[in-house]
Every structure is written in structure tokens, then in C-alpha cells.
C-alpha positions as CSV (number, residue, x, y, z in Angstrom):
1,M,4.2,21.8,-9.9
2,D,1.9,22.9,-7.1
3,W,1.9,19.8,-5.0
4,D,0.0,21.4,-2.1
5,Y,-3.0,22.1,-4.5
6,I,-2.7,18.5,-5.9
7,D,-2.8,17.2,-2.3
8,I,-5.7,19.3,-1.3
9,Q,-7.9,18.0,-4.3
10,A,-6.8,14.5,-3.8
11,K,-7.8,14.5,-0.1
12,Q,-11.1,16.0,-0.9
13,W,-11.8,13.2,-3.4
14,V,-10.6,10.6,-1.0
15,N,-13.0,11.9,1.6
16,E,-15.8,11.9,-1.0
17,A,-15.0,8.3,-2.0
18,G,-14.9,7.1,1.5
19,E,-18.5,8.5,2.1
20,K,-19.6,6.6,-1.0
21,I,-18.1,3.3,0.4
22,R,-19.5,3.7,3.8
23,S,-22.9,4.4,2.4
24,S,-22.6,1.1,0.4
25,F,-22.2,-1.0,3.7
26,D,-26.0,-1.7,3.9
27,K,-26.4,-2.4,0.2
28,T,-26.0,-5.7,-1.8
29,L,-22.7,-5.9,-3.6
30,N,-22.1,-7.3,-7.0
31,I,-19.2,-9.5,-6.4
32,Q,-17.0,-10.9,-9.2
33,T,-13.7,-12.9,-9.3
34,K,-10.5,-11.8,-11.3
35,S,-7.4,-14.0,-11.6
36,N,-8.7,-16.6,-9.1
37,P,-11.7,-17.5,-6.9
38,N,-10.1,-15.4,-4.0
39,D,-9.2,-12.4,-6.2
40,L,-12.5,-10.5,-5.7
41,V,-13.7,-7.2,-7.2
42,T,-17.1,-5.5,-6.5
43,N,-19.1,-3.0,-8.3
44,I,-17.9,-0.5,-5.6
45,D,-14.2,-1.0,-6.6
46,K,-15.1,-0.1,-10.1
47,E,-17.3,2.8,-9.2
48,I,-14.8,4.3,-7.0
49,E,-11.9,4.0,-9.6
50,Q,-14.0,5.6,-12.2
51,F,-15.0,8.4,-9.8
52,F,-11.3,9.1,-9.3
53,I,-10.4,8.9,-13.0
54,K,-13.3,11.4,-13.8
55,K,-12.1,14.0,-11.0
56,I,-8.3,13.6,-12.1
57,R,-9.0,14.1,-15.8
58,E,-11.3,17.1,-15.3
59,T,-8.9,18.8,-12.9
60,F,-5.5,17.7,-14.2
61,P,-6.0,16.7,-17.9
62,T,-2.2,16.1,-18.5
63,H,-1.8,13.7,-15.7
64,R,-1.9,9.9,-16.4
65,I,-3.6,7.3,-14.3
66,L,-2.6,3.6,-13.4
67,G,-5.6,2.0,-11.8
68,E,-6.1,-1.4,-10.3
69,E,-9.4,-2.1,-12.1
70,G,-8.0,-1.1,-15.5
71,F,-10.0,2.1,-16.2
72,G,-7.0,4.4,-16.3
73,D,-4.3,4.7,-19.0
74,E,-2.0,2.0,-20.6
75,I,1.2,2.9,-18.7
76,T,4.5,1.9,-20.0
77,N,6.7,4.5,-18.3
78,L,6.4,7.0,-15.5
79,D,7.3,10.1,-17.4
80,G,5.4,13.2,-16.2
81,V,2.8,12.9,-13.5
82,V,1.2,9.5,-12.9
83,W,-1.5,8.9,-10.4
84,I,-1.4,5.2,-9.0
85,V,-4.8,4.2,-7.8
86,D,-6.3,1.4,-5.7
87,P,-9.9,2.2,-5.1
88,I,-10.3,-0.6,-2.3
89,D,-7.2,-2.2,-1.1
90,G,-8.4,-5.3,0.8
91,T,-11.5,-6.1,-1.1
92,M,-12.0,-9.4,0.5
93,N,-12.0,-7.7,3.9
94,F,-14.3,-5.0,2.4
95,I,-16.7,-7.8,1.6
96,H,-16.5,-10.0,4.5
97,Q,-15.7,-7.5,7.4
98,Q,-16.6,-3.9,6.2
99,R,-13.2,-3.0,7.8
100,N,-9.5,-3.6,7.3
101,F,-9.5,-2.0,3.8
102,A,-8.3,1.2,2.5
103,I,-8.3,3.8,-0.4
104,S,-4.7,4.1,-1.7
105,L,-3.5,7.0,-3.9
106,G,0.1,7.6,-4.9
107,V,1.2,10.6,-7.1
108,Y,4.4,10.2,-8.7
109,E,6.5,12.6,-11.0
110,N,9.1,11.0,-13.4
111,G,9.1,8.0,-11.2
112,I,9.6,9.8,-7.9
113,G,6.9,9.6,-5.2
114,R,5.4,13.0,-4.4
115,I,2.2,12.4,-2.7
116,G,1.0,9.4,-0.7
117,I,-2.6,9.1,0.7
118,I,-4.0,6.1,2.3
119,Y,-7.6,6.3,3.9
120,D,-8.7,3.7,6.4
121,V,-12.4,4.2,5.5
122,A,-14.0,2.3,8.3
123,H,-12.0,4.1,11.0
124,K,-11.8,7.5,9.1
125,E,-8.1,7.6,9.5
126,L,-6.3,9.6,6.7
127,Y,-2.5,8.8,6.4
128,H,-0.8,11.3,4.1
129,A,2.5,12.7,3.1
130,I,4.0,15.1,0.6
131,K,7.7,14.4,-0.2
132,G,9.8,16.5,2.0
133,K,7.0,17.8,4.4
134,G,6.4,15.1,6.8
135,A,3.7,12.4,7.2
136,Y,0.6,12.6,9.1
137,M,-2.4,10.6,10.5
138,N,-5.4,13.1,10.1
139,D,-3.9,16.3,11.5
140,T,-1.3,14.4,13.8
141,K,2.2,14.6,12.6
142,L,3.8,11.2,12.7
143,P,7.3,10.9,14.4
144,P,10.3,9.4,12.6
145,L,10.7,5.6,12.9
146,E,12.8,4.2,15.6
147,K,15.1,1.2,15.1
148,T,14.0,-2.0,16.7
149,T,15.6,-5.5,16.9
150,L,13.9,-8.4,15.3
151,Q,13.4,-9.9,18.8
152,E,11.3,-7.0,19.8
153,S,9.5,-6.5,16.5
154,I,6.1,-7.5,15.2
155,L,6.1,-8.6,11.6
156,A,3.2,-8.3,9.2
157,I,3.4,-11.4,7.0
158,N,0.8,-13.7,5.5
159,A,1.0,-17.3,6.9
160,T,1.0,-18.4,3.3
161,W,4.6,-17.7,3.0
162,V,5.6,-19.7,6.0
163,M,3.9,-22.9,4.6
164,E,5.1,-24.9,1.7
165,N,4.2,-22.9,-1.5
166,H,5.1,-22.5,-5.1
167,R,6.6,-19.1,-5.0
168,I,9.3,-19.2,-2.2
169,D,11.3,-21.7,-0.1
170,H,9.3,-21.3,3.0
171,N,12.2,-22.7,5.1
172,L,13.8,-19.3,4.9
173,M,10.9,-17.7,6.5
174,I,10.7,-19.9,9.5
175,P,13.7,-18.7,11.4
176,L,12.6,-15.1,10.7
177,V,9.1,-15.7,12.2
178,R,10.5,-17.7,15.1
179,E,12.9,-14.9,16.1
180,A,10.3,-12.1,16.0
181,R,8.2,-11.1,18.9
182,G,5.0,-11.8,17.0
183,T,3.3,-11.9,13.5
184,R,0.2,-10.3,12.2
185,S,-1.6,-10.4,8.9
186,Y,-4.3,-7.8,7.9
187,G,-5.0,-8.7,4.3
188,T,-4.3,-5.0,3.0
189,A,-0.9,-3.9,1.9
190,A,-1.8,-0.3,2.1
191,L,-2.8,-0.5,5.8
192,E,0.2,-2.8,6.6
193,M,2.4,-0.3,5.2
194,V,0.9,2.6,7.3
195,F,1.1,0.3,10.3
196,V,4.9,0.2,9.7
197,A,4.7,4.0,9.5
198,T,3.0,4.4,12.9
199,G,5.0,1.7,14.7
200,R,2.0,-0.6,15.1
201,V,4.1,-3.3,13.2
202,N,7.9,-3.0,12.7
203,A,8.1,-4.7,9.2
204,Y,5.9,-6.0,6.5
205,I,6.9,-8.7,4.1
206,S,5.0,-9.8,1.0
207,M,6.1,-12.0,-2.1
208,R,4.0,-10.5,-4.9
209,L,2.2,-7.1,-5.0
210,A,1.2,-4.7,-7.7
211,P,2.2,-1.0,-7.9
212,W,-1.1,0.2,-6.7
213,D,-0.7,-1.8,-3.5
214,Y,2.5,-0.1,-2.5
215,A,2.8,3.3,-4.4
216,A,1.2,5.4,-1.7
217,G,2.6,3.6,1.3
218,A,6.2,3.9,-0.1
219,V,5.9,7.8,0.0
220,I,4.5,7.8,3.5
221,V,7.0,5.2,5.0
222,E,10.0,6.8,3.3
223,E,8.9,10.2,4.6
224,L,9.5,8.8,8.2
225,G,12.9,7.4,7.5
226,G,11.6,3.9,6.7
227,I,13.1,1.8,3.9
228,V,11.0,0.2,1.1
229,T,12.5,-2.2,-1.4
230,N,11.8,-5.5,-2.9
231,L,13.3,-8.8,-1.1
232,R,16.5,-8.4,-3.2
233,G,17.0,-5.0,-1.5
234,K,16.5,-3.2,-4.9
235,N,14.2,-0.3,-5.6
236,L,10.6,-1.1,-6.4
237,D,9.3,-1.3,-9.9
238,F,6.2,0.8,-10.2
239,L,5.2,-0.6,-13.6
240,S,5.0,-4.4,-12.7
241,K,4.6,-6.8,-9.9
242,D,7.3,-7.0,-7.3
243,S,8.1,-8.5,-3.9
244,L,8.1,-6.0,-0.8
245,L,10.1,-5.3,2.3
246,V,9.1,-2.4,4.4
247,A,10.8,-1.7,7.8
248,N,12.7,0.7,9.9
249,P,16.3,1.1,8.8
250,G,18.2,-1.3,11.2
251,L,15.5,-3.9,11.0
252,H,15.4,-3.7,7.1
253,Q,18.9,-4.5,7.0
254,T,18.8,-7.4,9.6
255,I,16.0,-9.2,7.8
256,L,17.7,-8.7,4.3
257,T,21.2,-9.8,5.1
258,D,20.6,-12.3,8.0
259,Y,17.3,-14.1,6.7
260,L,16.5,-13.4,3.2
261,K,19.9,-13.3,1.4
262,E,19.7,-16.9,0.3
263,G,16.3,-16.5,-1.3
264,N,15.7,-16.7,-5.0
265,W,13.3,-13.7,-5.0
């Protein structure tokens, strides 16, 4: 498999898609809701996913596609090459802010992440990695992740999980948040994962995400020595929704064993 060629094609399409999205900033969006009033999708999400699917099918007809907006294939296994596509991760931010959103492309072979590409469209920052060949932001190679203690770390976590909610016992989160140096929430899993990769935050925690939210980010973070699991410490399931814990090695273990071990995740 020529991963360099696949990577070149994917980056070219991501840059084209980024231009399409930026050109939409001054246009009226057709906004719809999905699972709930805050689960938004626009005509741009749909058009960009269809753009990727057309390019992938023309160039790599044997590859399969798992896309957030449902225009790809019915995927029940990860045999062969599967592209996992989120045309706009952070749609609410895209609508309200026109920043803090990203295109996310993960390319997997028999369940193993080979290519991860996350494009911060507003800032024109392309984060990318080919398994075994390092991770980059544009043309700058990213250094391996350094270990940090919880007390000197910034956590990316949505405040929802520290308040009473129906998914977890929020009391388990309070000591974790209290011990950390600070917390942030950006509303886009893809960018929060690359913020871990670049050291802008030291860990990212979420309770329920879909494969297209974390497929690309997992390749990038793991290439830098970071650890990506669910909140039980198990490998992620790239066919269904799962919880997520992303951090540098020492911090990942600290959070998992000292704070989350009692949780029913």
C-alpha cells in the first residue's frame, strides 16, 4: 500500500475542502438539527462529506468510507482500507464563531490507523501523521510528548461532565478538575486531540464520541507517544460510540488509576 500517495491525495482534498468552507463564511447556511436541538448539521457539512466521498471513490474505488453525515458505506467491520471522515467537527462553533472547528480524516487498514489528518480551517493549520513517520503541524515536525503531573496540567473537559448528569457520576470528576492546573473546553474533539499532541493541553476527556470524532486524532497523538483509550483503559472501538481519554503516558495512567477507576464507564 502506497501510504505516501494516499496521504498526498488526502491533504490535497482537505485543502480544497478548507477553501470551500472558508468561502462559505459570508453565505447563509441551511441549518438543521439531528439527534437533539443542539446537534446541528449544515448544508456545508453535507456538501464537504460528499466532496470527499466523490474524490475517494474516484481515486481509490476499493476503499470504504465511514462518514458522519451518512453518505458513505454501511460499515460493520474495518477489513481492508476504511476512511473515517468528519467534514466539520465542531459544527456549532462553525455556525456561531466561524472558528474552533476542523476537518478530520482518518485512514485505517484492518483496524490500524495509518494516516491522520486534522485541518484547523480558520487558522490554516494542518496537523498530520503517517504511522511510523512522525507527526507534523504544517511543515513543522512535532516533538514527542513530555510527561506532566496532574497539578501542572491543563485538562480539556466539557463542564457538563462536572455537573450532575445522566451519563456519569459527576462526583468522580470533581477531584480531578480540582487537582488540575486548569480546564478548557473547545467544543471540537479533533482540535482538542491535536491540542494534546502539541502540548497546548495535557489531557482530553469525553464521555461519548463517535469514531469520526477521534479516528484521525488517535493516529496523530499515538505517533507522538501519547495514549488514546476509552475511560476503562481499553482500546477504542472504531465502529461505535465510546468514551475517550487522551493524554501523555504518565498523566494518562494517573487519571485512569487515581480518579476514574471507580467509574461505571
